[in-house]
C-alpha positions as CSV (number, residue, x, y, z in Angstrom):
1,M,22.9,13.8,7.5
2,L,19.7,12.6,6.0
3,Q,18.6,15.2,3.4
4,V,14.9,16.0,3.8
5,F,13.0,18.4,1.5
6,Y,9.8,20.3,2.5
7,A,7.3,22.6,0.8
8,D,4.7,23.0,3.6
9,H,5.2,26.8,3.8
10,F,3.8,27.1,0.2
11,V,0.3,26.7,1.6
12,L,-2.6,25.6,-0.7
13,P,-5.7,27.7,0.1
14,L,-8.6,25.4,0.6
15,P,-12.3,26.2,1.5
16,P,-13.4,25.6,5.1
17,G,-14.2,22.0,5.9
18,H,-12.1,20.6,3.0
19,R,-11.1,17.0,3.8
20,F,-7.5,17.3,2.6
21,P,-5.2,17.4,5.8
22,M,-3.0,20.3,4.7
23,K,-1.9,21.0,8.3
24,K,-0.1,17.6,8.6
25,Y,2.9,18.8,6.5
26,Q,3.8,21.7,8.8
27,M,3.2,19.4,11.8
28,L,5.5,16.8,10.3
29,R,8.3,19.3,9.6
30,D,8.0,20.6,13.1
31,E,8.3,17.0,14.5
32,V,11.3,15.9,12.4
33,S,13.2,19.2,12.9
34,T,14.1,17.9,16.4
35,Y,15.8,14.8,15.0
36,L,19.6,14.5,15.0
37,D,21.4,13.5,11.8
38,L,18.8,15.2,9.6
39,A,19.0,18.3,7.4
40,L,15.9,20.2,6.3
41,N,16.0,21.8,2.9
42,E,13.4,24.0,1.0
43,A,12.1,22.1,-2.0
44,P,13.2,23.4,-5.3
45,L,10.8,24.3,-8.0
46,A,10.3,21.6,-10.7
47,S,10.9,23.2,-14.1
48,V,8.5,23.0,-17.0
49,E,11.1,20.7,-18.7
50,D,10.9,18.4,-15.6
51,L,7.1,18.3,-15.8
52,L,7.3,17.4,-19.5
53,L,9.1,14.2,-18.6
54,A,5.7,12.8,-17.4
55,H,3.0,15.2,-18.6
56,D,1.4,16.4,-21.8
57,V,2.3,20.0,-22.7
58,S,-1.3,21.0,-23.1
59,Y,-2.1,19.8,-19.6
60,I,0.9,21.6,-18.1
61,E,-0.1,24.8,-19.9
62,R,-3.7,24.6,-18.6
63,V,-2.4,24.2,-15.0
64,L,0.2,27.0,-15.2
65,Q,-2.2,29.4,-16.9
66,G,-5.2,28.8,-14.8
67,Q,-7.2,27.3,-17.6
68,L,-8.4,24.1,-16.0
69,T,-12.1,23.5,-16.4
70,E,-14.4,23.2,-13.4
71,A,-14.7,19.5,-14.1
72,E,-10.9,19.1,-14.1
73,Q,-10.6,21.0,-10.8
74,R,-13.3,18.8,-9.3
75,E,-11.4,15.7,-10.3
76,I,-8.2,17.0,-8.8
77,G,-10.1,18.0,-5.6
78,F,-8.5,21.4,-5.3
79,P,-9.7,24.8,-6.7
80,W,-7.1,26.3,-9.0
81,S,-4.9,29.0,-7.5
82,E,-1.3,30.3,-8.1
83,Q,-0.4,28.8,-4.8
84,M,-1.7,25.4,-6.0
85,V,0.6,25.6,-9.0
86,I,3.7,26.6,-6.9
87,R,3.0,24.0,-4.3
88,S,2.6,21.2,-6.9
89,R,5.8,22.2,-8.7
90,R,7.7,22.4,-5.3
91,S,6.3,18.9,-4.3
92,A,7.6,17.4,-7.6
93,G,10.9,19.3,-7.1
94,A,11.2,17.8,-3.6
95,T,11.1,14.3,-4.9
96,I,13.6,15.1,-7.7
97,A,15.9,16.5,-5.0
98,A,15.3,13.5,-2.7
99,C,16.4,11.2,-5.6
100,G,19.6,13.2,-6.0
101,A,20.3,13.0,-2.3
102,A,19.6,9.2,-2.3
103,W,22.0,8.7,-5.1
104,E,24.7,10.3,-2.9
105,N,23.8,9.0,0.5
106,G,21.6,6.0,0.0
107,V,18.4,7.6,1.2
108,G,16.6,11.0,0.5
109,V,13.2,12.1,1.7
110,N,10.3,14.4,0.5
111,L,8.1,15.4,3.4
112,A,5.2,15.5,0.9
113,G,4.8,14.0,-2.6
114,G,3.5,10.6,-3.6
115,T,1.0,12.3,-6.0
116,H,0.4,9.0,-7.9
117,H,-3.2,9.7,-9.2
118,A,-2.0,12.3,-11.7
119,Y,-2.1,11.1,-15.3
120,A,-0.1,12.5,-18.2
121,D,-3.1,14.6,-19.3
122,K,-5.0,15.3,-16.1
123,G,-4.9,15.5,-12.3
124,S,-7.0,13.4,-10.0
125,G,-7.4,12.5,-6.3
126,F,-5.6,15.5,-4.8
127,C,-2.7,15.0,-7.3
128,V,-1.8,17.7,-9.9
129,F,1.7,16.5,-11.1
130,N,3.0,12.9,-10.7
131,D,6.1,13.5,-8.7
132,A,7.3,9.8,-8.8
133,A,7.0,9.5,-12.5
134,I,8.7,12.8,-13.1
135,A,11.5,12.1,-10.6
136,A,12.1,8.6,-12.1
137,K,12.7,10.0,-15.5
138,K,14.7,12.9,-14.2
139,I,17.2,10.7,-12.3
140,Q,17.5,8.5,-15.3
141,L,18.3,11.6,-17.5
142,K,20.7,13.0,-14.9
143,L,22.7,9.7,-14.7
144,Y,22.5,8.5,-18.3
145,D,25.9,10.0,-19.5
146,H,27.5,8.5,-16.4
147,L,26.0,5.0,-16.7
148,K,25.8,4.9,-20.5
149,N,22.4,3.2,-20.1
150,H,19.0,3.9,-18.5
151,L,19.0,3.5,-14.7
152,R,16.6,0.8,-13.8
153,V,14.1,2.4,-11.4
154,A,11.4,0.6,-9.3
155,I,8.5,2.6,-7.9
156,I,7.3,0.8,-4.7
157,D,3.9,2.3,-4.0
158,L,2.5,1.4,-0.6
159,D,-0.2,4.1,-0.4
160,V,-3.5,2.4,0.3
161,H,-4.9,3.6,-3.0
162,Q,-3.6,2.2,-6.3
163,G,-1.0,4.3,-8.2
164,N,-3.2,4.5,-11.2
165,G,-1.6,7.6,-12.8
166,T,1.9,6.3,-12.3
167,A,1.0,3.0,-13.9
168,S,-0.6,4.8,-16.9
169,I,2.2,7.2,-17.5
170,L,4.9,4.5,-17.3
171,K,3.0,1.6,-18.9
172,D,5.3,1.4,-22.0
173,D,8.5,2.2,-20.2
174,S,10.5,-1.0,-19.6
175,S,13.2,0.9,-17.6
176,V,10.8,1.7,-14.8
177,F,9.0,-1.0,-12.8
178,T,5.7,0.0,-11.1
179,F,4.6,-1.9,-8.1
180,S,1.4,-0.9,-6.2
181,M,0.0,-2.7,-3.2
182,H,-3.3,-1.3,-2.2
183,G,-6.9,-1.9,-1.0
184,E,-8.5,-3.8,-3.9
185,K,-12.0,-2.3,-3.3
186,N,-10.8,1.3,-2.5
187,F,-10.3,4.3,-4.8
188,P,-9.6,4.4,-7.7
189,F,-12.5,2.1,-8.6
190,R,-11.2,1.7,-12.2
191,K,-7.6,0.4,-11.7
192,E,-4.8,0.7,-14.2
193,S,-2.3,-2.2,-14.8
194,S,1.0,-1.7,-13.0
195,D,3.9,-4.0,-13.7
196,L,2.9,-5.6,-10.4
197,D,-0.3,-5.1,-8.5
198,I,-1.3,-6.7,-5.2
199,G,-4.8,-5.9,-4.2
200,L,-5.6,-6.4,-0.5
201,P,-9.0,-7.2,1.0
202,D,-10.8,-4.7,3.4
203,G,-9.6,-5.3,7.0
204,C,-6.2,-6.6,6.0
205,A,-4.0,-6.5,9.1
206,D,-0.2,-6.5,9.9
207,E,0.7,-10.1,9.3
208,E,-1.2,-10.6,6.0
209,Y,0.1,-7.2,4.7
210,L,3.7,-7.9,5.5
211,N,3.6,-11.3,3.9
212,A,2.1,-9.8,0.8
213,L,4.8,-7.1,0.7
214,Q,7.5,-9.7,1.0
215,D,6.0,-11.6,-2.0
216,G,6.0,-8.3,-3.9
217,L,9.6,-7.5,-3.1
218,D,10.6,-11.0,-4.1
219,Q,8.9,-10.6,-7.4
220,I,10.6,-7.3,-8.1
221,H,14.0,-8.9,-7.3
222,M,13.2,-11.9,-9.5
223,H,12.0,-10.0,-12.6
224,F,13.7,-6.6,-12.6
225,H,16.7,-6.0,-10.3
226,P,16.3,-2.3,-9.8
227,E,19.3,0.1,-9.4
228,F,17.1,2.8,-7.8
229,V,13.9,2.8,-5.8
230,I,11.2,5.5,-5.2
231,Y,9.2,4.5,-2.2
232,L,5.7,5.9,-1.5
233,A,5.3,5.4,2.2
234,G,1.6,6.1,2.6
235,A,0.2,6.4,6.2
236,D,-3.3,5.5,5.0
237,P,-3.1,1.7,5.4
238,Y,-3.4,2.5,9.1
239,Q,-6.5,1.1,11.0
240,G,-7.5,4.6,12.1
241,D,-7.5,6.2,8.6
242,R,-10.7,7.7,7.3
243,L,-10.1,6.6,3.7
244,G,-8.0,3.5,4.2
245,R,-10.2,0.4,5.0
246,L,-7.2,-1.7,5.9
247,H,-6.2,-2.5,9.5
248,L,-2.5,-2.0,10.0
249,S,-1.1,-0.9,13.4
250,I,1.5,1.9,13.7
251,A,4.0,-0.8,14.7
252,G,3.0,-2.8,11.6
253,L,3.6,0.2,9.4
254,G,7.0,0.6,11.0
255,K,7.8,-3.0,10.1
256,R,6.7,-2.2,6.5
257,D,9.1,0.7,6.3
258,E,11.9,-1.4,7.7
259,K,11.3,-4.2,5.3
260,V,11.5,-1.9,2.2
261,L,14.5,0.0,3.5
262,Q,16.3,-3.2,4.5
263,W,15.6,-4.7,1.1
264,C,17.1,-1.7,-0.6
265,F,20.1,-1.5,1.8
266,E,21.0,-5.2,1.4
267,R,21.1,-4.7,-2.4
268,E,22.9,-1.3,-2.2
269,V,20.0,0.3,-4.0
270,P,19.4,4.0,-3.3
271,V,15.9,4.9,-2.2
272,A,14.0,8.2,-2.3
273,I,11.0,8.3,0.0
274,A,7.8,10.3,-0.5
275,M,5.1,10.5,2.2
276,A,2.0,9.9,0.0
277,G,-1.5,9.7,1.7
278,G,-2.6,9.8,5.3
279,Y,-6.1,10.8,6.3
280,G,-6.3,9.7,9.9
281,N,-9.2,10.4,12.2
282,S,-6.5,11.8,14.4
283,I,-4.1,14.0,12.4
284,E,-1.5,13.5,15.2
285,E,-1.5,9.8,14.5
286,T,-1.0,10.4,10.8
287,V,2.0,12.7,11.6
288,A,3.4,10.0,14.0
289,I,3.3,7.4,11.2
290,H,5.1,9.7,8.7
291,A,7.6,10.7,11.4
292,Q,8.2,7.0,12.1
293,T,9.1,6.5,8.5
294,I,11.7,9.3,8.8
295,R,13.2,7.8,11.9
296,K,13.6,4.5,10.1
297,A,15.2,6.1,7.1
298,I,17.9,7.8,9.2
299,A,19.3,4.3,10.1
300,F,19.7,3.2,6.5
301,Q,22.0,5.9,5.1
302,W,25.3,4.8,3.6
């Protein structure tokens, strides 16, 4: 059974007209709940010790105690609330849990996550805590005694926006390889330096995208040889995405998922998947893209 973790019932209260598509998470869980060979699990709460693996203690305290300034809340894009704190900790906990499931079964899934704009000392772009960075360090910590060395983790970030927070947090960590393939002219407008960045032009479509992805995967294999992968499967490279500016079809995004999953499967590398962004003009299409990722993942369990 593919182990899938959700936190959509911890609803973040947002003002009317807010552009973040909170509804998609419940819709996605409803869709995948009908799939065979899939087990749904409530996301655990990431502990403060977990958050400290990637974030400064002063920032964590400001979030937990409701002491974020108005400017900090504007940069995150969410007003502070207790529900925001719980939701953000559950989302990070879901990626940690997906990593544990992947280590056992080859694949694990968080139905949210991919909060790659959060820095060590601040949130940004709808991201409070950086679940990929936290989970990468957590799985390394969990397995260190067993392996007698740090697990080599690659973060493959295929959200349409650069994983700037992830790159910043892990820039001096040689045990984690950060790869971001994104729209070059899209947010964030000041990019950080990942271990590997591939910036794509506006309007990039399926063939160009898939060729660039293959080049990126080849470079990871050549320079790093990961033992574990965290994959951010953003739906926002889709041609119908409000914030994407690329031109991938739904079928092209399916081929993208297959390429990453096959690459991991052939090398016997476990992969934990987070959904990351998706802001389609049609929320139903965004949900369909995320659900397609889950269907692909079912086939690549060990």
